C-alpha positions as CSV (number, residue, x, y, z in Angstrom):
1,M,-1.9,25.6,40.4
2,K,-4.9,27.5,41.5
3,A,-8.2,27.0,39.2
4,S,-11.4,29.0,40.5
5,I,-15.4,27.4,41.0
6,I,-17.4,28.4,38.3
7,K,-21.4,28.2,37.6
8,I,-22.3,26.0,34.5
9,G,-26.1,25.4,34.3
10,N,-27.3,23.7,37.7
11,S,-24.2,22.6,38.3
12,K,-20.5,24.0,39.4
13,G,-17.2,22.7,37.7
14,I,-13.7,24.0,36.8
15,R,-11.7,24.5,33.7
16,I,-8.5,22.5,33.6
17,P,-5.6,23.7,32.2
18,K,-4.4,21.7,28.4
19,V,-0.9,21.3,30.4
20,L,-2.2,19.4,33.3
21,L,-5.2,17.5,30.9
22,E,-1.6,16.2,29.1
23,E,-0.1,15.6,31.3
24,S,-2.0,13.1,32.9
25,K,-3.5,11.3,29.6
26,L,-7.2,12.0,30.7
27,S,-9.5,10.4,27.9
28,S,-13.2,12.0,27.5
29,T,-14.8,10.0,30.1
30,V,-13.4,9.9,33.6
31,N,-14.3,8.2,37.1
32,L,-15.1,11.2,39.7
33,S,-14.9,10.0,43.4
34,A,-14.9,12.0,46.4
35,K,-12.5,11.3,49.4
36,D,-11.0,12.7,52.6
37,G,-11.9,16.4,51.4
38,K,-10.6,16.0,47.9
39,I,-12.5,15.8,44.4
40,I,-10.6,12.3,42.7
41,I,-10.7,12.2,38.4
42,S,-9.2,9.1,37.4
43,S,-8.9,7.5,33.8
44,I,-11.7,4.9,33.1
45,S,-10.9,1.7,30.9
46,E,-11.8,2.5,27.7
47,T,-12.4,-1.8,27.2
48,P,-15.8,-2.5,25.4
49,I,-18.2,-4.2,28.2
50,D,-20.1,-7.3,26.3
51,E,-23.5,-6.7,27.6
52,G,-24.3,-10.1,27.0
53,V,-21.9,-11.0,29.9
54,L,-24.0,-7.9,32.7
55,L,-27.1,-9.7,31.6
56,S,-26.1,-13.3,32.9
57,Y,-25.1,-11.5,36.1
58,S,-27.7,-9.9,36.5
59,A,-30.0,-13.2,36.1
60,L,-27.7,-14.8,38.8
61,A,-28.1,-12.1,41.0
62,K,-31.8,-12.2,40.8
63,E,-31.0,-16.2,41.3
64,W,-29.4,-15.6,44.6
65,N,-31.6,-13.5,45.9
66,T,-34.1,-15.7,47.5
67,L,-35.6,-16.5,50.8
68,E,-33.8,-20.4,50.7
69,E,-30.3,-18.4,49.8
70,D,-30.8,-16.3,52.6
71,E,-31.8,-19.3,55.2
72,A,-29.2,-21.3,53.7
73,W,-25.9,-19.0,54.4
74,A,-27.8,-18.0,57.7
75,Y,-25.5,-19.2,59.6
76,L,-22.3,-17.5,58.3
77,Q,-24.0,-14.1,60.1
């Protein structure tokens, strides 16, 4: 199925026919990626993310991002 790339504001886009949307079962939010000259549109999990977990990972990442940690693991490089 052919589609034309159209101007949408400062961007460009395509119209996805209803038949393809129904067949693909994509939700209103998707993930876009590019690989080997192709644009890939894929579903995103609708599972809510616990912000507390993300904040704890962020704190852990800062804790591990120190000169002492770099020196301790330097022999592995």
